[in-house]
SELO-223564 format. One record per residue (C-alpha): residue in one letter; y, x, z. Coordinates in pm, whole numbers, padded with zeros to 5 digits, always signed. Layout:
BEGIN
AYXZ/...
***
This chain:
BEGIN
M+07318-05163+02297/M+06941-05229+02306/K+06771-05174+02641/T+06437-04988+02650/V+06169-05076+02906/A+05838-04891+02946/I+05538-05075+03095/N+05201-04927+03189/S+04868-05111+03199/S+04499-05046+03154/L+04474-05258+02840/T+04723-05393+02586/V+04620-05679+02358/I+04845-05722+02055/G+04828-06068+01900/G+04831-06405+02078/G+04610-06608+01849/V+04287-06744+01995/S+04112-06407+01959/G+04389-06228+02151/V+04410-06500+02415/C+04033-06491+02474/A+04040-06111+02486/A+04321-06107+02742/L+04165-06378+02959/S+03826-06207+02952/A+03973-05869+03045/A+04187-06015+03323/R+03888-06194+03476/A+03707-05859+03480/G+03989-05724+03698/I+04167-05529+03423/Q+04547-05509+03430/T+04628-05651+03087/I+04935-05689+02870/L+04933-05961+02602/V+05196-05918+02330/H+05265-06189+02072/N+05527-06191+01798/R+05585-06566+01808/P+05702-06807+02081/V+05376-07006+02091/L+05021-06886+02158/G+04728-06995+01945/G+04791-06844+01602/N+04668-07071+01326/S+04558-07331+01584/S+04905-07355+01741/S+05159-07633+01686/E+05343-07399+01450/I+05059-07407+01195/R+04818-07681+01320/V+04481-07585+01176/W+04214-07730+01403/M+03955-07485+01536/R+03603-07514+01400/G+03285-07311+01408/A+02905-07317+01390/T+02861-07680+01493/G+03108-07800+01230/A+02888-07643+00962/G+02575-07834+01061/N+02427-07600+01323/I+02286-07813+01605/F+02319-07716+01976/S+02561-07442+01864/E+02909-07523+01998/E+03090-07205+02106/M+03140-07161+02481/G+03234-06857+02691/V+03607-06810+02752/L+03675-07028+02449/G+03451-07295+02601/F+03657-07284+02921/L+03970-07356+02713/K+03805-07624+02501/M+03652-07808+02798/R+03988-07809+02975/N+04145-07941+02656/L+03881-08215+02634/Y+03954-08317+02993/E+04334-08292+02995/N+04407-08364+02628/P+04147-08621+02512/E+04364-08723+02216/F+04360-08357+02098/N+04737-08342+02062/V+04821-08000+01919/I+05135-07973+02138/F+04924-07996+02450/W+04675-07741+02310/D+04966-07493+02312/E+05016-07568+02680/I+04646-07532+02765/L+04656-07178+02627/L+04988-07086+02787/D+04889-07226+03127/A+04558-07037+03120/V+04733-06708+03041/L+05012-06758+03297/G+04751-06850+03557/E+04585-06508+03540/K+04742-06266+03787/N+04617-05967+03585/I+04801-06066+03264/R+05163-05990+03177/L+05273-06194+02875/F+05539-06089+02624/L+05622-06357+02367/N+05854-06316+02066/T+05777-05944+02076/N+05700-05781+01745/V+05514-05450+01772/E+05646-05227+01498/Q+05547-04874+01597/V+05219-04716+01703/V+05228-04370+01865/C+04915-04153+01864/E+04843-03827+02043/E+04529-03619+01991/G+04362-03892+01787/R+04422-04172+02039/I+04687-04440+02070/C+04907-04363+02368/Q+05161-04640+02326/V+05287-04917+02101/E+05651-05017+02076/G+05811-05348+01989/V+06132-05547+02009/Q+06157-05883+02180/Q+06364-06127+01977/A+06687-06251+02139/S+06648-06050+02462/E+06759-05724+02294/I+06488-05533+02479/R+06269-05269+02322/Y+05938-05249+02506/I+05709-04947+02521/F+05354-05050+02617/R+05141-04761+02745/S+04769-04817+02803/S+04437-04640+02810/Y+04291-04889+02560/F+04425-05134+02302/I+04291-05441+02123/D+04428-05522+01778/A+04418-05902+01748/T+04708-05919+01503/G+04507-06078+01224/D+04659-05838+00973/G+04514-05534+01153/M+04863-05389+01181/I+04786-05165+01481/G+04478-05017+01319/A+04657-04960+00989/E+04951-04788+01157/A+04711-04570+01358/G+04535-04459+01041/V+04208-04656+01066/P+04063-04707+00715/Y+04066-05068+00599/R+03988-05294+00308/I+04198-05534+00105/G+03949-05768-00056/D+03640-05553-00078/L+03820-05240-00192/P+03894-04960+00056/Y+04271-04924+00076/T+04381-04609-00110/P+04696-04523-00307/E+04489-04570-00623/N+04348-04908-00521/Q+04692-05020-00405/Q+04778-05075-00772/K+04486-05313-00818/T+04518-05685-00751/A+04261-05794-00493/E+04141-06153-00498/L+04188-06295-00148/L+04161-06632+00020/S+04500-06801-00013/C+04739-06921+00257/S+04815-07287+00336/I+05093-07499+00480/L+04999-07835+00629/Y+05193-08152+00691/F+05147-08454+00916/I+05239-08808+00815/K+05293-09133+01000/D+05318-09497+00900/S+05664-09626+00994/K+05561-09989+00928/K+05876-10028+00716/P+05992-09884+00383/V+06100-09519+00405/K+06270-09333+00120/F+06211-08971+00036/A+06450-08752-00162/A+06287-08422-00254/P+06491-08104-00206/Q+06600-07944-00530/Y+06367-07647-00482/A+06053-07867-00471/Y+05835-07867-00782/D+05892-08164-01010/M+05643-08442-01075/D+05540-08317-01418/Y+05435-07982-01277/V+05260-08140-00977/E+05062-08360-01216/T+04921-08047-01381/L+04792-07923-01044/I+04620-08224-00892/N+04274-08361-00965/K+04144-08016-01063/G+03847-07872-00875/G+03828-08170-00641/R+04196-08154-00538/I+04244-08528-00493/I+04568-08634-00325/S+04625-08946-00121/E+04905-09111+00069/K+04673-09107+00373/Q+04611-08731+00383/T+04742-08565+00695/G+04692-08253+00906/S+04396-08039+00805/D+04316-08277+00519/C+04581-08071+00340/W+04401-07737+00378/W+04374-07704-00001/F+04752-07673-00048/E+04679-07306-00118/Y+04871-07015-00264/G+04890-06638-00232/G+04538-06514-00301/L+04663-06305-00592/C+04957-06167-00392/N+04990-05919-00109/T+04950-06158+00184/I+05137-05918+00412/T+05436-05782+00219/E+05486-06100+00015/I+05432-06353+00294/Q+05792-06485+00274/E+05754-06557-00097/I+05414-06716-00034/G+05564-06942+00233/L+05848-07058+00009/E+05610-07121-00281/L+05389-07332-00054/K+05687-07541+00057/K+05779-07600-00307/L+05423-07712-00373/V+05368-07940-00075/L+05709-08107-00092/G+05652-08157-00462/V+05317-08318-00387/W+05474-08544-00124/N+05749-08640-00366/Y+05481-08729-00622/I+05300-08945-00368/K+05619-09120-00259/N+05802-09162-00589/S+05553-09160-00877/G+05474-09528-00825/K+05100-09453-00819/Y+05058-09484-00443/P+05188-09824-00328/E+05070-09771+00032/A+05302-09468+00053/E+05610-09692+00075/T+05605-09705+00457/R+05477-09354+00515/T+05693-09055+00602/L+05652-08690+00689/E+05638-08641+01065/W+05602-08262+01048/I+05569-07989+00788/G+05472-07629+00854/S+05716-07345+00809/I+05471-07060+00871/P+05184-07016+00626/G+04838-07031+00775/K+04695-06700+00659/R+04325-06667+00579/E+04285-06308+00463/S+04464-05973+00458/R+04331-05643+00597/R+03980-05594+00729/M+03911-05274+00918/M+03635-05034+00812/T+03456-05024+01145/E+03143-04846+01268/Y+02942-05126+01104/E+03062-05386+00856/L+02877-05718+00858/T+02726-05812+00520/M+02627-06133+00349/E+02263-06020+00371/D+02297-05987+00750/I+02407-06351+00764/L+02149-06494+00524/K+01861-06304+00687/Q+01990-06372+01040/R+01961-06004+01123/R+01939-05930+01495/F+02130-05628+01626/E+02054-05433+01942/D+02427-05442+02012/G+02459-05808+01909/A+02741-05949+02120/F+02859-06280+01969/Y+02773-06516+01688/G+02891-06711+01387/G+02763-07010+01197/W+03041-07150+00978/Y+02970-07184+00608/M+03025-06894+00376/D+03343-07072+00273/F+03490-06948-00055/H+03832-07054-00186/P+03964-06953-00531/A+04228-06680-00517/G+04444-06883-00755/G+04478-07164-00501/L+04633-07481-00639/N+04685-07312-00974/S+04313-07247-01018/E+04077-07444-01242/E+03789-07360-01006/E+03652-07581-00731/S+03893-07586-00439/C+03618-07483-00201/V+03254-07377-00222/Q+03072-07393+00111/I+02727-07235+00151/P+02563-07343+00479/V+02413-07070+00696/N+02214-07059+01017/V+02359-06915+01335/Y+02381-06535+01304/T+02469-06240+01528/L+02759-05995+01501/P+02732-05650+01660/L+02977-05465+01880/R+03001-05199+01609/C+03213-05443+01402/L+03483-05409+01669/F+03570-05038+01662/S+03614-04731+01444/R+03537-04375+01551/S+03868-04264+01401/I+04069-04410+01693/P+03831-04421+01993/N+04053-04626+02228/L+04125-04909+01982/F+03921-05227+01942/F+03953-05511+01693/A+03928-05887+01740/G+03973-06181+01508/R+03972-06187+01130/N+04047-05813+01101/I+03705-05704+01237/G+03462-05512+01017/T+03300-05739+00760/R+03243-05724+00388/Q+03433-05989+00198/E+03144-06232+00143/A+03053-06217+00513/F+03419-06254+00602/A+03415-06594+00429/S+03213-06717+00729/A+03316-06486+01015/R+03690-06556+00968/I+03668-06906+01122/M+03869-06940+01442/N+03587-07016+01686/T+03407-06698+01577/C+03734-06504+01601/A+03776-06625+01960/L+03426-06505+02051/S+03504-06164+01900/G+03802-06141+02138/Q+03579-06193+02441/A+03328-05938+02307/A+03604-05682+02241/A+03730-05720+02598/A+03378-05671+02738/L+03340-05359+02524/A+03676-05226+02644/A+03581-05294+03007/E+03260-05089+02976/C+03445-04802+02808/M+03700-04802+03092/K+03426-04797+03352/E+03242-04510+03184/T+03563-04332+03068/C+03426-04295+02719/S+03469-04413+02363/P+03264-04707+02229/A+03067-04476+01996/E+02951-04276+02301/L+02795-04573+02481/E+02422-04543+02539/E+02154-04810+02509/G+02163-04903+02877/Q+02541-04939+02871/I+02523-05161+02562/E+02271-05377+02744/E+02510-05401+03040/I+02781-05533+02806/V+02536-05788+02668/Q+02439-05902+03017/N+02803-05927+03123/L+02877-06144+02818/L+02578-06369+02890/R+02696-06408+03250/E+03036-06521+03119/D+02860-06787+02906/M+02858-06610+02571/F+02562-06722+02360/I+02394-06428+02184/P+02098-06540+01971/G+01772-06402+02105/K+01925-06251+02421/K+01853-06389+02766/N+01948-06329+03125/A+01811-06002+03262/D+02093-05935+03509/P+01945-05738+03801/L+02221-05866+04029/D+02135-06233+03973/L+01949-06355+04283/G+01870-06684+04111/Q+01606-06515+03893/K+01424-06386+04202/A+01400-06725+04374/C+01120-06979+04385/V+01273-07294+04234/S+01182-07659+04299/A+01355-07993+04246/S+01367-08350+04373/S+01213-08470+04044/E+01152-08382+03680/Y+01223-08616+03392/K+00938-08680+03149/L+01010-08754+02784/R+00972-09123+02721/A+01044-09379+02454/E+01262-09671+02555/P+01324-09858+02227/S+01662-10020+02189/D+01757-10299+01949/R+01943-10049+01727/T+01809-09880+01419/M+01921-09618+01167/R+01838-09721+00810/L+01686-09442+00603/T+01893-09521+00293/E+01984-09154+00252/E+01823-08823+00343/S+01791-08808+00721/F+01635-08587+00985/V+01487-08577+01334/V+01509-08266+01556/V+01239-08201+01815/P+01159-07897+02034/F+00797-07819+02109/S+00584-07554+02278/R+00240-07617+02126/E+00070-07782+01832/G+00001-08154+01822/V+00168-08460+01677/V+00505-08620+01732/K+00528-08996+01701/I+00839-09159+01554/L+00899-09532+01588/L+00983-09696+01255/E+01051-10044+01124/A+00938-10123+00768/E+01028-10424+00554/A+00701-10380+00360/D+00407-10139+00340/T+00538-09797+00238/K+00515-09422+00304/L+00724-09198+00525/E+00777-08882+00318/I+00885-08582+00520/E+00926-08204+00508/L+00882-08014+00833/Y+01088-07699+00900/E+01108-07465+01198/A+01398-07262+01334/D+01525-07104+01656/L+01822-07338+01622/P+01814-07625+01373/N+02075-07686+01105/R+02083-08019+00923/L+02212-07848+00605/C+02010-07525+00618/P+01687-07626+00790/G+01502-07295+00828/A+01146-07202+00728/R+00940-07474+00565/V+00612-07550+00746/S+00461-07850+00567/Q+00512-08157+00352/Q+00361-08486+00463/A+00334-08846+00346/V+00253-09084+00632/P+00142-09444+00554/V+00360-09704+00726/S+00265-10071+00748/K+00509-10360+00740/G+00675-10423+01076/E+00713-10183+01370/N+00499-09870+01354/W+00449-09539+01530/A+00429-09279+01252/E+00239-08963+01349/I+00377-08635+01213/S+00162-08326+01251/L+00325-08017+01399/S+00038-07800+01281/G+00152-07466+01149/M+00465-07441+01361/K+00512-07140+01585/P+00546-07211+01959/G+00898-07186+02092/K+01073-07326+01786/F+01271-07635+01702/G+01119-07860+01441/L+01350-08026+01191/I+01186-08320+01015/Y+01362-08399+00688/I+01300-08762+00592/K+01324-08864+00228/E+01544-09167+00168/N+01359-09499+00175/E+01548-09826+00130/I+01298-10034+00327/L+01253-09806+00629/S+01457-09781+00950/L+01428-09540+01241/R+01423-09713+01578/L+01677-09565+01820/N+01614-09494+02186/R+01794-09662+02471/I+01851-09332+02651/R+01910-08974+02542/N+01622-08727+02559/P+01784-08382+02585/G+01719-08157+02287/I+01608-08444+02062/L+01833-08616+01811/C+01846-08766+01464/G+02104-08828+01196/R+02184-08815+00830/K+02191-08485+00646/N+02555-08524+00543/S+02695-08657+00870/S+02772-08510+01214/D+02722-08849+01381/Y+02400-08786+01573/K+02185-09049+01743/D+01885-09069+01975/P+01552-09140+01802/C+01262-09316+01965/V+00992-09046+01979/E+00679-08964+02178/W+00467-08654+02229/E+00287-08478+02511/D+00482-08200+02681/E+00490-08217+03059/T+00708-07905+03092/L+00985-07999+02851/Y+01244-08066+03126/A+01076-07878+03410/V+01270-07715+03692/S+01122-07379+03588/N+01365-07388+03293/L+01643-07301+03540/S+01517-06945+03567/D+01364-06881+03223/G+01666-06671+03118/Y+01825-06913+02872/A+02143-07103+02955/R+02138-07327+02647/P+01898-07436+02370/Y+01734-07160+02166/G+01379-07205+02043/G+01350-07478+02307/V+01557-07701+02534/H+01564-07478+02848/I+01711-07754+03065/W+01610-07915+03392/C+01655-08289+03386/S+01592-08511+03687/Q+01456-08863+03698/N+01699-09149+03754/E+01758-09110+04126/E+02035-09092+04380/K+02164-08741+04444/P+01900-08528+04272/W+01874-08168+04390/V+01732-07826+04310/L+01617-07582+04575/L+01605-07202+04552/E+01399-07012+04812/W+01346-06641+04877/E+01077-06456+05070/R+01349-06270+05260/P+01709-06374+05337/V+01966-06284+05070/R+02342-06237+05086/F+02560-06409+04827/E+02915-06529+04771/E+02907-06690+04426/V+02707-06962+04249/R+02725-07034+03875/L+02590-07350+03714/Y+02549-07369+03336/L+02572-07737+03245/D+02538-07963+02943/P+02862-08061+02762/D+02663-08182+02455/L+02651-07865+02248/S+02588-08059+01927/M+02934-08215+01915/E+03248-08023+01825/I+03524-07983+02081/P+03834-07935+01865/S+04158-07770+01966/S+04354-08049+01802/C+04295-08331+01559/A+04503-08570+01352/G+04458-08939+01417/R+04289-08966+01079/W+04081-08717+00884/D+03895-08716+00556/E+03520-08783+00566/K+03448-08460+00379/H+03523-08270+00701/K+03194-08408+00842/F+03354-08434+01182/T+03274-08679+01462/I+03534-08719+01734/R+03439-08713+02101/K+03522-09020+02302/G+03575-08905+02657/M+03383-08656+02866/P+03014-08604+02786/P+02815-08841+03010/Q+02543-08582+03084/L+02790-08328+03224/V+02771-08283+03602/K+03097-08402+03757/G+03043-08358+04131/F+02802-08136+04322/S+02756-07979+04663/I+02595-07650+04763/E+02428-07584+05098/Y+02252-07278+05235/Y+01976-07260+05497/R+01995-07007+05777/D+01838-06988+06123/G+01677-07330+06092/S+01993-07518+05986/W+02157-07632+05662/M+02519-07522+05628/H+02790-07620+05382/F+02884-07364+05114/F+03098-07554+04863/T+03169-07901+04723/V+03311-07978+04378/K+03423-08333+04301/E+03595-08319+03960/N+03413-08063+03748/Y+03483-08071+03375/Q+03360-07724+03281/R+03035-07624+03111/M+03014-07317+03340/A+03099-07423+03693/V+03173-07122+03916/V+03218-07149+04292/K+03295-06848+04508/R+03374-06788+04873/E+03587-06506+05006/T+03312-06383+05235/A+02940-06357+05164/V+02681-06561+05354/E+02315-06491+05432/A+02054-06751+05341/E+01682-06816+05310/K+01735-07114+05081/V+02008-07268+04867/R+02019-07636+04775/I+02238-07776+04496/T+02282-08152+04504/V+02426-08338+04207/E+02653-08604+04353/E+02785-08749+04026/T+02782-08705+03649/W+03027-08830+03387/G+02797-09125+03314/D+02429-09033+03290/L+02199-09143+03570/R+02014-08810+03559/A+02116-08459+03658/Q+02095-08191+03388/I+02136-07815+03443/Y+02044-07526+03215/Q+02068-07232+03452/V+02162-07139+03809/R+02287-06789+03889/I+02360-06658+04237/Y+02551-06339+04320/
***
């Protein structure tokens, strides 16, 4: 006989993918008693070891200085530190350990919610059965977050939704929507000895497989592994909810047939020693329901980078279209349109029809073309944090999200910024932050300088240089020419640069370059102050860009079609580029400028905050530099195809602060507040149980992960 257990909490999050995990962690850290319910044994959704799609986002699509942080950043930085090989098994454990470590979260795995109960237009409880334990749980809460991916809670509660771009109605139910298909991945290994493979009888035969491959760029290889196999797609012309079992079986027929073709067709001699190490059993689902929320993000919003007053998180992945026919389609397997970083509003996360329900993940309110970008997992994770912040404000005000006023929306935005969410165009205006009210000084300030190395980057393909600037002038770039020639460039400006989608064009220039080593002068005339300049360089077989010996923050170069960025040798006049005043300018990361304090090479550099009158505080937050232009993946195969445009990290970022100490000055003496010796987080938070009173606070950087300089974006004090 099944046992029934009722559990009460302030918030229930249904769905333990990255959006649900980030929602639960964010709510718990805000002091909310939270239940997290997941219908599988492993957290992480599509990123988990059950499915093994690596997490990507804005940076992976060419947006520079755009790596997602916040609660997701906390998880990714821990993963980088503890799991430097990006083993997907250990990613599971990073997520589980983070959830179990929060005292305000109760976790229920293997629990499938199958009933939603509403009273007076609100959800009062959801009910589900936990596999194997024979327990039926009733979860009662004031508010709920639907992070199920399929939007199951919203659908059961009666929230209108779309399948494809059609509103779901009995009439439209008879129409076949064209959706993004599902995928099953596999991992291979080289056994260093011959390994046979006998295909199961249900696998598709070689003749059929041969009709599928080499269409629309679907090239197979004996070396493909992990997310290289993303284009093993099927199900876009099916119902990806009710027919998911059939989709999964069809995908296994396809992928095992493909592997059989690789192993036994005789066309891949290197396959003789390779074997399957793992194959997925659960389809990685891309698209199903999308809820019709207060506002639905459009393609035009993305392309025009529309700013919303209730903007709360951001995206930046390509508009990434896959043919609904999957492997059976004659179309290109994938069409990716690069976009600049864009904002998503809180209104995409709720519907007036059920005022105590929020959405997170791929079921949020977007039109289908916008969904092609917003569905990527890093963006889904950010939506989870935003949904939790929205729920927290509604709890505090005892109201529905549609009833929130302008000042309350701004409070949500400020809370998200404090928790290291990047919201384009928004900056710190937290009235409780004592750091903004302090006079700030430092032991030193780094000045941009050129220190030419013996390395160069040949300009044999279209390349670029990114520079921030605050006023007109010229930037000098050190070049090496094999003969007299011209440097042909196009100058673009943007709040954040993107090597594939450069922004607004400012000018076109042709700069004479003499044989040998030359400083080429590029005019910045016409650029607006407070923008990044992206200098596109036309390919030139006889020109090379001289690289710098050290990194100048906010300045980099590379090739248009590569994520392997380097440090160019550049010069221009800007005494304030790395000034200590950046610590209190409101920005905690690059946006229209660098916004970072960087010290000179010195032993134990420090920053000092002083107030006219003593202040009381208990917490200090440092926003540091983890190199926001490089992806921090959840997991990664040992090998990946070049078309992913992915560059692996090799260890911790050298510019990240590793050890620091904090002192406070009171009654004529310096006193110890806190010391951290092994920091690996982008946002380092230190807090004491009791507040102290101080006239000054000094933060001393004791050690970094390799750089000789200290680098900090922002200091907050509470």
